[in-house]
PASEBA-1860 file (N, C-alpha, C; in nm, 3 decimals):
! residues 282
1> MGWRIWTL> -0.381/-13.836/13.450/-0.332/-13.765/13.587/-0.175/-13.796/13.575 ~ -0.082/-13.739/13.601/0.066/-13.726/13.598/0.112/-13.794/13.727 ~ 0.236/-13.871/13.724/0.279/-13.929/13.806/0.293/-13.815/13.945 ~ 0.335/-13.703/13.906/0.382/-13.629/14.034/0.236/-13.615/14.121 ~ 0.113/-13.607/14.050/0.015/-13.582/14.123/-0.026/-13.729/14.186 ~ -0.005/-13.849/14.151/-0.007/-13.936/14.178/0.058/-13.954/14.304 ~ 0.205/-13.935/14.305/0.287/-13.937/14.412/0.231/-13.867/14.534 ~ 0.196/-13.747/14.534/0.153/-13.644/14.625/0.011/-13.702/14.690
9> LLLAQVMW> -0.061/-13.755/14.587/-0.181/-13.805/14.659/-0.156/-13.924/14.744 ~ -0.066/-14.011/14.702/-0.062/-14.124/14.775/0.018/-14.086/14.911 ~ 0.108/-14.002/14.896/0.176/-13.958/15.022/0.062/-13.892/15.124 ~ -0.043/-13.819/15.052/-0.156/-13.757/15.132/-0.224/-13.894/15.187 ~ -0.228/-14.000/15.118/-0.329/-14.079/15.188/-0.276/-14.198/15.292 ~ -0.121/-14.196/15.286/-0.034/-14.237/15.405/-0.047/-14.194/15.520 ~ -0.069/-14.051/15.513/-0.056/-13.945/15.610/-0.200/-13.980/15.684 ~ -0.304/-13.966/15.606/-0.442/-13.973/15.644/-0.462/-14.117/15.727
17> AGSYVAMK> -0.389/-14.225/15.672/-0.384/-14.353/15.727/-0.339/-14.355/15.856 ~ -0.205/-14.293/15.878/-0.162/-14.286/16.005/-0.246/-14.215/16.091 ~ -0.340/-14.123/16.064/-0.429/-14.036/16.149/-0.484/-14.108/16.234 ~ -0.547/-14.232/16.201/-0.636/-14.304/16.245/-0.575/-14.360/16.356 ~ -0.455/-14.391/16.343/-0.372/-14.454/16.464/-0.342/-14.336/16.565 ~ -0.317/-14.204/16.502/-0.320/-14.113/16.602/-0.440/-14.011/16.684 ~ -0.541/-14.074/16.614/-0.647/-14.038/16.669/-0.707/-14.127/16.772 ~ -0.684/-14.237/16.762/-0.687/-14.356/16.868/-0.599/-14.316/16.989
25> VAGEAMPV> -0.487/-14.308/16.955/-0.394/-14.283/17.079/-0.432/-14.157/17.131 ~ -0.468/-14.079/17.098/-0.515/-13.928/17.157/-0.641/-13.926/17.188 ~ -0.736/-14.011/17.135/-0.877/-14.013/17.198/-0.881/-14.105/17.326 ~ -0.766/-14.188/17.342/-0.773/-14.263/17.468/-0.708/-14.204/17.598 ~ -0.638/-14.074/17.570/-0.591/-14.001/17.651/-0.668/-13.876/17.698 ~ -0.775/-13.865/17.620/-0.818/-13.691/17.634/-0.956/-13.716/17.586 ~ -1.074/-13.622/17.611/-1.206/-13.607/17.553/-1.205/-13.614/17.427 ~ -1.302/-13.629/17.347/-1.316/-13.631/17.220/-1.295/-13.475/17.150
33> GAVVVYRY> -1.365/-13.390/17.244/-1.389/-13.256/17.226/-1.239/-13.166/17.218 ~ -1.154/-13.244/17.324/-1.023/-13.172/17.346/-0.941/-13.218/17.207 ~ -0.962/-13.367/17.155/-0.880/-13.380/17.033/-0.915/-13.300/16.929 ~ -1.039/-13.268/16.889/-1.076/-13.211/16.778/-1.049/-13.069/16.790 ~ -1.063/-13.004/16.911/-1.001/-12.845/16.906/-0.892/-12.850/16.917 ~ -0.799/-12.909/16.996/-0.650/-12.883/16.975/-0.594/-12.919/16.851 ~ -0.627/-13.039/16.810/-0.610/-13.053/16.680/-0.607/-12.945/16.573 ~ -0.743/-12.874/16.559/-0.736/-12.780/16.460/-0.691/-12.635/16.472
41> GLASLAYL> -0.667/-12.648/16.631/-0.615/-12.518/16.699/-0.462/-12.513/16.661 ~ -0.422/-12.623/16.686/-0.267/-12.630/16.640/-0.228/-12.641/16.484 ~ -0.319/-12.674/16.429/-0.310/-12.649/16.274/-0.330/-12.511/16.228 ~ -0.432/-12.429/16.273/-0.461/-12.323/16.258/-0.358/-12.214/16.291 ~ -0.291/-12.251/16.402/-0.156/-12.175/16.458/-0.056/-12.197/16.359 ~ -0.022/-12.334/16.346/0.071/-12.365/16.198/0.066/-12.286/16.082 ~ -0.073/-12.246/16.044/-0.105/-12.174/15.935/-0.067/-12.033/15.928 ~ -0.082/-11.996/16.050/-0.006/-11.836/16.063/0.140/-11.811/16.019
49> FLVPFVGL> 0.187/-11.904/16.051/0.367/-11.909/16.015/0.363/-11.915/15.860 ~ 0.251/-11.958/15.773/0.268/-11.966/15.659/0.195/-11.832/15.592 ~ 0.132/-11.780/15.645/0.054/-11.646/15.570/0.144/-11.557/15.492 ~ 0.283/-11.541/15.546/0.362/-11.440/15.467/0.400/-11.514/15.310 ~ 0.394/-11.649/15.320/0.420/-11.699/15.181/0.308/-11.738/15.125 ~ 0.167/-11.763/15.144/0.071/-11.816/15.081/-0.032/-11.731/15.093 ~ -0.047/-11.625/15.190/-0.147/-11.494/15.199/-0.286/-11.544/15.275 ~ -0.362/-11.451/15.300/-0.486/-11.505/15.371/-0.609/-11.529/15.252
57> PKLAKRDW> -0.694/-11.606/15.301/-0.796/-11.646/15.210/-0.873/-11.492/15.134 ~ -0.881/-11.502/15.015/-0.955/-11.406/14.932/-1.071/-11.474/14.843 ~ -1.184/-11.481/14.924/-1.307/-11.549/14.870/-1.398/-11.436/14.831 ~ -1.511/-11.471/14.751/-1.600/-11.384/14.705/-1.686/-11.403/14.810 ~ -1.769/-11.288/14.831/-1.875/-11.260/14.945/-1.978/-11.391/14.944 ~ -2.024/-11.443/14.805/-2.116/-11.571/14.813/-2.047/-11.675/14.841 ~ -1.902/-11.669/14.851/-1.851/-11.831/14.881/-1.805/-11.854/15.020 ~ -1.834/-11.755/15.115/-1.792/-11.737/15.230/-1.913/-11.848/15.324
65> ALVAFLGV> -2.010/-11.811/15.278/-2.122/-11.921/15.373/-2.096/-12.054/15.341 ~ -2.058/-12.084/15.202/-2.046/-12.231/15.188/-1.908/-12.269/15.245 ~ -1.786/-12.194/15.255/-1.675/-12.220/15.326/-1.699/-12.250/15.464 ~ -1.769/-12.184/15.518/-1.809/-12.191/15.661/-1.881/-12.323/15.698 ~ -1.983/-12.355/15.600/-2.071/-12.455/15.605/-1.970/-12.569/15.589 ~ -1.901/-12.593/15.499/-1.790/-12.711/15.494/-1.693/-12.748/15.560 ~ -1.650/-12.608/15.644/-1.571/-12.619/15.762/-1.629/-12.668/15.875 ~ -1.737/-12.657/15.889/-1.803/-12.687/16.025/-1.832/-12.848/16.002
73> INFALTPT> -1.870/-12.897/15.867/-1.885/-13.037/15.847/-1.759/-13.109/15.868 ~ -1.659/-13.078/15.814/-1.531/-13.152/15.750/-1.432/-13.114/15.889 ~ -1.452/-13.017/15.963/-1.352/-13.022/16.070/-1.419/-12.977/16.206 ~ -1.532/-13.038/16.212/-1.592/-13.000/16.324/-1.690/-13.152/16.373 ~ -1.752/-13.188/16.273/-1.846/-13.302/16.267/-1.777/-13.423/16.249 ~ -1.686/-13.417/16.097/-1.603/-13.539/16.079/-1.533/-13.596/16.189 ~ -1.427/-13.516/16.216/-1.330/-13.578/16.337/-1.413/-13.604/16.459 ~ -1.538/-13.528/16.507/-1.585/-13.578/16.627/-1.652/-13.740/16.579
81> LQVESLKL> -1.689/-13.777/16.455/-1.754/-13.895/16.440/-1.621/-13.973/16.417 ~ -1.519/-13.950/16.386/-1.393/-14.014/16.372/-1.337/-14.056/16.492 ~ -1.320/-13.979/16.589/-1.234/-14.014/16.701/-1.344/-14.089/16.804 ~ -1.502/-14.065/16.789/-1.598/-14.146/16.862/-1.584/-14.273/16.807 ~ -1.569/-14.312/16.666/-1.557/-14.453/16.618/-1.437/-14.503/16.655 ~ -1.330/-14.441/16.665/-1.219/-14.497/16.698/-1.214/-14.545/16.858 ~ -1.291/-14.485/16.947/-1.293/-14.535/17.060/-1.398/-14.659/17.070 ~ -1.446/-14.690/16.987/-1.556/-14.815/16.980/-1.483/-14.963/16.888
89> TRAADVSL> -1.396/-14.896/16.789/-1.341/-14.997/16.694/-1.189/-14.964/16.698 ~ -1.132/-15.051/16.564/-0.995/-15.058/16.553/-0.947/-14.949/16.447 ~ -0.833/-14.916/16.448/-0.760/-14.830/16.364/-0.762/-14.906/16.214 ~ -0.731/-15.037/16.225/-0.743/-15.127/16.117/-0.873/-15.137/16.051 ~ -0.992/-15.134/16.097/-1.115/-15.126/16.065/-1.161/-14.992/16.009 ~ -1.103/-14.899/16.061/-1.167/-14.766/16.003/-1.071/-14.752/15.881 ~ -0.943/-14.772/15.869/-0.875/-14.802/15.739/-0.946/-14.862/15.647 ~ -0.994/-14.981/15.654/-1.035/-15.076/15.558/-1.180/-14.986/15.509
97> LIGLEPIL> -1.244/-14.954/15.610/-1.372/-14.875/15.558/-1.333/-14.747/15.460 ~ -1.235/-14.705/15.478/-1.200/-14.573/15.391/-1.228/-14.629/15.233 ~ -1.194/-14.760/15.210/-1.214/-14.818/15.066/-1.356/-14.790/15.012 ~ -1.467/-14.742/15.106/-1.582/-14.737/15.047/-1.607/-14.595/15.011 ~ -1.502/-14.508/15.041/-1.537/-14.365/15.001/-1.535/-14.332/14.862 ~ -1.436/-14.384/14.795/-1.493/-14.347/14.633/-1.614/-14.383/14.559 ~ -1.673/-14.487/14.655/-1.807/-14.540/14.586/-1.914/-14.446/14.651 ~ -1.884/-14.418/14.785/-2.002/-14.313/14.824/-1.989/-14.184/14.781
105> TVILAGLI> -1.865/-14.116/14.746/-1.819/-14.001/14.651/-1.917/-14.026/14.528 ~ -1.894/-14.116/14.471/-1.952/-14.136/14.310/-2.097/-14.152/14.309 ~ -2.145/-14.205/14.435/-2.291/-14.225/14.463/-2.368/-14.094/14.458 ~ -2.284/-14.005/14.577/-2.353/-13.868/14.629/-2.333/-13.772/14.528 ~ -2.230/-13.795/14.412/-2.198/-13.695/14.312/-2.311/-13.734/14.203 ~ -2.374/-13.878/14.183/-2.481/-13.888/14.099/-2.610/-13.854/14.149 ~ -2.620/-13.849/14.298/-2.734/-13.787/14.356/-2.740/-13.625/14.353 ~ -2.604/-13.562/14.388/-2.612/-13.404/14.387/-2.582/-13.360/14.269
113> LREHLNPR> -2.514/-13.385/14.172/-2.449/-13.351/14.052/-2.527/-13.413/13.936 ~ -2.606/-13.499/13.957/-2.686/-13.563/13.882/-2.594/-13.630/13.751 ~ -2.485/-13.691/13.818/-2.390/-13.771/13.726/-2.443/-13.929/13.720 ~ -2.417/-13.979/13.597/-2.469/-14.136/13.574/-2.439/-14.219/13.670 ~ -2.535/-14.299/13.722/-2.496/-14.403/13.798/-2.580/-14.524/13.779 ~ -2.477/-14.640/13.726/-2.506/-14.749/13.659/-2.546/-14.854/13.783 ~ -2.598/-14.972/13.744/-2.651/-15.091/13.828/-2.516/-15.129/13.882 ~ -2.391/-15.161/13.812/-2.250/-15.201/13.892/-2.229/-15.110/14.008
121> IIGAMALG> -2.252/-14.959/14.007/-2.181/-14.904/14.116/-2.297/-14.911/14.247 ~ -2.412/-14.956/14.233/-2.520/-14.968/14.330/-2.467/-15.122/14.394 ~ -2.445/-15.217/14.272/-2.403/-15.321/14.331/-2.261/-15.349/14.410 ~ -2.159/-15.240/14.361/-2.048/-15.269/14.443/-2.070/-15.182/14.597 ~ -2.172/-15.101/14.598/-2.190/-15.071/14.713/-2.264/-15.160/14.838 ~ -2.358/-15.250/14.774/-2.410/-15.368/14.859/-2.305/-15.432/14.898 ~ -2.211/-15.490/14.789/-2.097/-15.557/14.822/-2.021/-15.491/14.930 ~ -1.982/-15.386/14.943/-1.906/-15.318/15.047/-1.966/-15.305/15.170
129> LAGVWVLS> -2.100/-15.274/15.171/-2.188/-15.268/15.299/-2.193/-15.426/15.355 ~ -2.188/-15.525/15.250/-2.157/-15.664/15.324/-2.033/-15.694/15.387 ~ -1.904/-15.618/15.341/-1.798/-15.605/15.390/-1.758/-15.597/15.534 ~ -1.885/-15.453/15.553/-1.892/-15.403/15.688/-1.964/-15.490/15.765 ~ -2.026/-15.544/15.730/-2.109/-15.652/15.814/-2.043/-15.773/15.888 ~ -1.946/-15.815/15.754/-1.865/-15.930/15.793/-1.736/-15.877/15.893 ~ -1.674/-15.753/15.881/-1.586/-15.689/15.938/-1.620/-15.690/16.073 ~ -1.735/-15.625/16.095/-1.798/-15.582/16.225/-1.850/-15.700/16.344
137> DPTAAADE> -1.846/-15.793/16.270/-1.899/-15.947/16.336/-2.008/-15.911/16.427 ~ -2.144/-15.883/16.357/-2.256/-15.835/16.458/-2.307/-15.961/16.501 ~ -2.284/-16.070/16.468/-2.333/-16.197/16.500/-2.300/-16.234/16.636 ~ -2.207/-16.171/16.707/-2.150/-16.210/16.833/-2.241/-16.106/16.916 ~ -2.377/-16.111/16.907/-2.470/-16.007/16.997/-2.441/-15.985/17.131 ~ -2.404/-16.108/17.207/-2.375/-16.115/17.350/-2.246/-16.080/17.410 ~ -2.147/-16.040/17.269/-1.998/-15.982/17.308/-2.041/-15.832/17.297 ~ -1.994/-15.778/17.429/-2.013/-15.596/17.401/-1.901/-15.554/17.327
145> AARNRLWG> -1.788/-15.627/17.323/-1.688/-15.563/17.230/-1.721/-15.564/17.094 ~ -1.783/-15.670/17.056/-1.839/-15.664/16.901/-1.940/-15.576/16.878 ~ -2.059/-15.555/16.972/-2.138/-15.459/16.938/-2.061/-15.322/16.943 ~ -1.969/-15.279/17.042/-1.912/-15.147/17.006/-1.832/-15.138/16.872 ~ -1.783/-15.237/16.826/-1.727/-15.245/16.688/-1.810/-15.203/16.573 ~ -1.922/-15.254/16.610/-2.011/-15.258/16.494/-2.057/-15.114/16.490 ~ -2.075/-15.056/16.605/-2.146/-14.895/16.634/-2.024/-14.820/16.585 ~ -1.903/-14.855/16.607/-1.797/-14.787/16.576/-1.761/-14.763/16.413
153> NLLCLGSL> -1.775/-14.862/16.358/-1.780/-14.884/16.246/-1.877/-14.813/16.155 ~ -2.008/-14.811/16.216/-2.116/-14.725/16.150/-2.071/-14.587/16.174 ~ -2.031/-14.523/16.286/-2.006/-14.405/16.298/-1.896/-14.358/16.181 ~ -1.799/-14.466/16.142/-1.707/-14.416/16.052/-1.762/-14.400/15.916 ~ -1.861/-14.499/15.893/-1.905/-14.459/15.775/-1.995/-14.318/15.774 ~ -2.030/-14.272/15.882/-2.127/-14.150/15.866/-2.030/-14.034/15.859 ~ -1.892/-14.060/15.918/-1.798/-13.930/15.893/-1.757/-13.955/15.716 ~ -1.761/-14.088/15.679/-1.730/-14.088/15.521/-1.806/-14.025/15.461
161> LCEAAVTI> -1.942/-14.036/15.502/-2.033/-13.946/15.404/-2.022/-13.823/15.388 ~ -1.992/-13.749/15.529/-1.949/-13.614/15.559/-1.839/-13.552/15.452 ~ -1.748/-13.633/15.454/-1.608/-13.627/15.377/-1.680/-13.631/15.233 ~ -1.738/-13.727/15.187/-1.756/-13.728/15.047/-1.847/-13.599/14.991 ~ -1.924/-13.567/15.096/-2.025/-13.459/15.055/-1.934/-13.313/15.056 ~ -1.838/-13.313/15.117/-1.733/-13.197/15.150/-1.650/-13.182/15.014 ~ -1.617/-13.297/14.979/-1.526/-13.340/14.829/-1.604/-13.298/14.725 ~ -1.742/-13.333/14.704/-1.820/-13.286/14.591/-1.865/-13.144/14.604
169> SGGRLAKL> -1.885/-13.090/14.717/-1.931/-12.952/14.738/-1.829/-12.851/14.714 ~ -1.706/-12.888/14.770/-1.593/-12.817/14.762/-1.500/-12.828/14.621 ~ -1.560/-12.898/14.511/-1.488/-12.895/14.379/-1.492/-12.761/14.338 ~ -1.615/-12.697/14.346/-1.602/-12.557/14.277/-1.493/-12.446/14.345 ~ -1.496/-12.465/14.462/-1.414/-12.379/14.542/-1.264/-12.401/14.498 ~ -1.213/-12.531/14.503/-1.091/-12.573/14.469/-1.046/-12.530/14.319 ~ -1.142/-12.524/14.270/-1.104/-12.440/14.091/-1.104/-12.312/14.120 ~ -1.152/-12.228/14.190/-1.162/-12.106/14.183/-1.052/-12.037/14.289
177> YSPLPTIA> -1.012/-12.113/14.403/-0.922/-12.032/14.492/-0.785/-12.124/14.542 ~ -0.702/-12.039/14.587/-0.583/-12.128/14.613/-0.626/-12.225/14.732 ~ -0.590/-12.366/14.745/-0.629/-12.446/14.838/-0.586/-12.410/14.957 ~ -0.465/-12.391/14.979/-0.402/-12.373/15.145/-0.480/-12.263/15.232 ~ -0.501/-12.156/15.149/-0.582/-12.044/15.234/-0.726/-12.072/15.256 ~ -0.776/-12.131/15.148/-0.952/-12.188/15.147/-0.933/-12.314/15.289 ~ -0.858/-12.404/15.277/-0.844/-12.504/15.373/-0.835/-12.443/15.518 ~ -0.737/-12.334/15.516/-0.740/-12.273/15.666/-0.867/-12.212/15.712
185> AMKAFGLI> -0.923/-12.129/15.617/-1.063/-12.070/15.638/-1.160/-12.185/15.711 ~ -1.159/-12.257/15.605/-1.248/-12.419/15.650/-1.211/-12.439/15.809 ~ -1.100/-12.469/15.834/-1.071/-12.501/15.985/-1.082/-12.417/16.053 ~ -1.071/-12.288/16.035/-1.095/-12.170/16.118/-1.258/-12.202/16.171 ~ -1.340/-12.196/16.072/-1.494/-12.205/16.112/-1.507/-12.317/16.173 ~ -1.456/-12.462/16.130/-1.463/-12.582/16.231/-1.410/-12.539/16.364 ~ -1.299/-12.500/16.368/-1.250/-12.479/16.502/-1.340/-12.381/16.574 ~ -1.414/-12.308/16.551/-1.507/-12.194/16.640/-1.618/-12.259/16.653
193> AAGIFYAP> -1.675/-12.357/16.558/-1.795/-12.445/16.627/-1.766/-12.549/16.698 ~ -1.662/-12.630/16.696/-1.606/-12.720/16.793/-1.581/-12.652/16.902 ~ -1.507/-12.509/16.896/-1.487/-12.488/17.032/-1.621/-12.427/17.110 ~ -1.729/-12.377/17.038/-1.810/-12.360/17.101/-1.894/-12.474/17.176 ~ -1.906/-12.570/17.084/-1.983/-12.688/17.126/-1.910/-12.765/17.231 ~ -1.803/-12.746/17.235/-1.713/-12.850/17.360/-1.683/-12.754/17.432 ~ -1.711/-12.623/17.468/-1.641/-12.526/17.575/-1.681/-12.593/17.701 ~ -1.779/-12.672/17.742/-1.802/-12.719/17.865/-1.685/-12.847/17.912
201> VLAETNPS> -1.668/-12.892/17.794/-1.571/-13.018/17.828/-1.441/-12.983/17.837 ~ -1.388/-12.859/17.764/-1.287/-12.823/17.753/-1.246/-12.712/17.891 ~ -1.334/-12.653/17.915/-1.327/-12.613/18.103/-1.314/-12.705/18.189 ~ -1.355/-12.810/18.176/-1.290/-12.954/18.257/-1.177/-13.010/18.252 ~ -1.102/-12.969/18.154/-0.992/-13.054/18.084/-0.876/-12.982/18.136 ~ -0.764/-13.079/18.166/-0.621/-13.048/18.210/-0.532/-13.078/18.081 ~ -0.496/-12.979/17.986/-0.414/-13.018/17.903/-0.284/-13.095/17.961 ~ -0.240/-13.059/18.066/-0.111/-13.129/18.107/-0.097/-13.274/18.166
209> TFGAQAWS> -0.212/-13.315/18.196/-0.243/-13.477/18.221/-0.233/-13.543/18.091 ~ -0.235/-13.511/17.960/-0.247/-13.586/17.838/-0.106/-13.663/17.829 ~ -0.018/-13.618/17.841/0.106/-13.700/17.817/0.191/-13.692/17.696 ~ 0.298/-13.697/17.674/0.372/-13.705/17.563/0.322/-13.769/17.427 ~ 0.261/-13.909/17.470/0.246/-13.941/17.346/0.122/-13.902/17.302 ~ 0.024/-13.864/17.360/-0.093/-13.790/17.296/-0.087/-13.648/17.240 ~ 0.021/-13.569/17.315/0.040/-13.458/17.215/0.105/-13.466/17.113 ~ 0.229/-13.571/17.118/0.292/-13.618/16.973/0.167/-13.645/16.863
217> SLIYLALL> 0.061/-13.715/16.917/-0.027/-13.744/16.819/-0.113/-13.645/16.776 ~ -0.134/-13.527/16.844/-0.213/-13.412/16.807/-0.122/-13.352/16.699 ~ 0.017/-13.318/16.731/0.100/-13.257/16.663/0.084/-13.322/16.527 ~ 0.107/-13.448/16.518/0.107/-13.523/16.398/-0.002/-13.470/16.341 ~ -0.135/-13.513/16.392/-0.266/-13.488/16.335/-0.286/-13.326/16.271 ~ -0.211/-13.236/16.328/-0.221/-13.053/16.304/-0.132/-13.063/16.171 ~ -0.041/-13.136/16.169/0.032/-13.054/16.074/0.053/-13.168/15.955 ~ 0.051/-13.299/15.973/0.051/-13.381/15.834/-0.092/-13.390/15.782
225> PSLFAYSA> -0.189/-13.463/15.826/-0.313/-13.489/15.765/-0.394/-13.372/15.764 ~ -0.394/-13.278/15.871/-0.466/-13.155/15.840/-0.419/-13.065/15.789 ~ -0.297/-13.047/15.754/-0.254/-12.929/15.681/-0.170/-12.941/15.548 ~ -0.096/-13.053/15.529/-0.032/-13.091/15.411/-0.126/-13.180/15.341 ~ -0.191/-13.291/15.404/-0.291/-13.396/15.319/-0.403/-13.298/15.236 ~ -0.475/-13.223/15.334/-0.606/-13.181/15.284/-0.573/-13.035/15.177 ~ -0.436/-12.979/15.191/-0.369/-12.897/15.087/-0.346/-12.950/14.956 ~ -0.286/-13.069/14.970/-0.272/-13.161/14.861/-0.387/-13.197/14.767
233> WYWAIRRV> -0.501/-13.253/14.877/-0.600/-13.315/14.813/-0.674/-13.213/14.706 ~ -0.696/-13.082/14.768/-0.787/-12.970/14.709/-0.677/-12.893/14.595 ~ -0.550/-12.925/14.614/-0.470/-12.889/14.510/-0.473/-12.945/14.363 ~ -0.513/-13.092/14.397/-0.524/-13.184/14.284/-0.651/-13.187/14.249 ~ -0.759/-13.161/14.310/-0.898/-13.121/14.252/-0.894/-13.001/14.176 ~ -0.817/-12.909/14.160/-0.818/-12.811/14.097/-0.762/-12.848/13.956 ~ -0.682/-12.977/13.948/-0.631/-12.996/13.819/-0.691/-13.107/13.749 ~ -0.750/-13.207/13.848/-0.805/-13.330/13.795/-0.949/-13.352/13.834
241> PVNQIAPT> -1.036/-13.421/13.736/-1.166/-13.445/13.792/-1.159/-13.523/13.909 ~ -1.290/-13.520/14.002/-1.304/-13.581/14.126/-1.294/-13.750/14.120 ~ -1.360/-13.786/14.000/-1.373/-13.927/13.968/-1.264/-13.972/13.943 ~ -1.130/-13.908/13.898/-1.014/-13.956/13.890/-0.909/-13.974/13.988 ~ -0.910/-13.876/14.111/-0.841/-13.881/14.216/-0.903/-13.975/14.328 ~ -1.046/-13.999/14.311/-1.066/-14.098/14.439/-1.017/-14.201/14.455 ~ -0.997/-14.276/14.363/-0.938/-14.408/14.363/-0.795/-14.401/14.442 ~ -0.736/-14.309/14.466/-0.637/-14.293/14.523/-0.649/-14.317/14.683
249> LFAQPFAG> -0.777/-14.332/14.704/-0.803/-14.357/14.852/-0.794/-14.488/14.882 ~ -0.769/-14.585/14.780/-0.760/-14.693/14.814/-0.632/-14.755/14.867 ~ -0.533/-14.662/14.877/-0.409/-14.663/14.960/-0.427/-14.651/15.096 ~ -0.526/-14.600/15.135/-0.553/-14.593/15.275/-0.591/-14.712/15.337 ~ -0.666/-14.792/15.279/-0.693/-14.934/15.401/-0.551/-14.994/15.382 ~ -0.463/-15.041/15.284/-0.350/-15.103/15.333/-0.238/-15.022/15.415 ~ -0.216/-14.893/15.389/-0.131/-14.866/15.491/-0.213/-14.834/15.624 ~ -0.323/-14.792/15.644/-0.380/-14.802/15.769/-0.384/-14.918/15.854
257> AFLGWLLL> -0.430/-15.043/15.757/-0.442/-15.184/15.837/-0.274/-15.241/15.896 ~ -0.186/-15.185/15.800/-0.037/-15.206/15.845/-0.008/-15.156/15.969 ~ -0.050/-14.990/15.963/0.027/-14.928/16.074/-0.059/-14.956/16.202 ~ -0.210/-14.998/16.196/-0.273/-15.054/16.297/-0.210/-15.159/16.351 ~ -0.171/-15.247/16.274/-0.087/-15.393/16.327/0.063/-15.381/16.381 ~ 0.103/-15.260/16.310/0.277/-15.224/16.337/0.257/-15.161/16.478 ~ 0.193/-15.045/16.494/0.185/-14.960/16.625/0.104/-14.987/16.724 ~ -0.028/-15.042/16.700/-0.114/-15.053/16.804/-0.112/-15.209/16.823
265> GEVLGPRT> -0.060/-15.311/16.786/-0.086/-15.483/16.792/-0.196/-15.510/16.764 ~ -0.286/-15.452/16.666/-0.413/-15.476/16.619/-0.407/-15.612/16.555 ~ -0.475/-15.714/16.597/-0.497/-15.842/16.533/-0.556/-15.853/16.391 ~ -0.470/-15.886/16.278/-0.570/-15.894/16.159/-0.626/-16.039/16.152 ~ -0.746/-16.090/16.204/-0.769/-16.211/16.193/-0.862/-16.235/16.047 ~ -0.923/-16.341/16.043/-0.982/-16.366/15.940/-1.126/-16.302/15.893 ~ -1.173/-16.256/16.011/-1.301/-16.177/15.938/-1.239/-16.033/15.914 ~ -1.129/-15.976/15.951/-1.063/-15.855/15.889/-1.030/-15.876/15.729
273> WAGGALIL> -0.988/-16.002/15.715/-0.919/-16.019/15.578/-1.041/-16.028/15.498 ~ -1.158/-16.096/15.540/-1.267/-16.143/15.463/-1.372/-16.011/15.436 ~ -1.357/-15.919/15.540/-1.466/-15.810/15.539/-1.363/-15.700/15.453 ~ -1.243/-15.697/15.481/-1.176/-15.623/15.383/-1.159/-15.645/15.254 ~ -1.162/-15.779/15.217/-1.161/-15.826/15.085/-1.305/-15.784/15.008 ~ -1.426/-15.776/15.079/-1.515/-15.767/15.025/-1.534/-15.604/15.001 ~ -1.471/-15.524/15.109/-1.464/-15.406/15.077/-1.393/-15.357/14.945 ~ -1.265/-15.390/14.942/-1.174/-15.346/14.821/-1.224/-15.415/14.703
281> GA> -1.293/-15.537/14.725/-1.348/-15.597/14.585/-1.443/-15.516/14.547 ~ -1.539/-15.454/14.625/-1.630/-15.337/14.558/-1.583/-15.236/14.495
END
């Protein structure tokens, strides 16, 4: 993999790392459904300005159903789990948990694509889960904040499983079609699904009460992680096997933990370092 692809993917990872800070800020100011719908509504609106340059999605009829399914999973279910998790846990925790996504991707690829799984991969997953346990501090059962943190981290793991499944299932689409229009189609289906599901919440929401910081976070989420980073990821998948680009995800834990400390004042204590070391060691 050439240095240009590495640079592009690392930039995308930093943008994704920043998204956890942005989602936490937005999620504290508005309902989860509003974060999801407005984020991808703005992203879809931004794409309309790119249509004269990149065109509309041109997919075979047999692939529209797959695009719709992946769109709902990746742009409705996954962000819902992420925002819900960030209401309970910290942006630094979520960023460190991203270190498990390459392992989850490889394991799901083995199960779905029948790729070889050796005992070391299973051992690495076990080590990573031990890191989640240490990071979450579930032994503090009487501490409500600790219980919430554990549940938040488990919700984050659920979102990572969704993303890994989409990466694997979307590999064929990435090789057949231009990434930006395809991602735009996925976002549109995710936006429609989220809009229908969260319609009652949105009807009771007043966007003017969100505040400038929340709207700035939404704009960041719409333009950089949602539009640029996903397009870069699928552009790379067209050129490089998934198991070669997955390790770039390791940039997210470092960038995300730093941004959580810098922008949100999150404390990186001994359990954070120990749990993160186990996860990244895995």
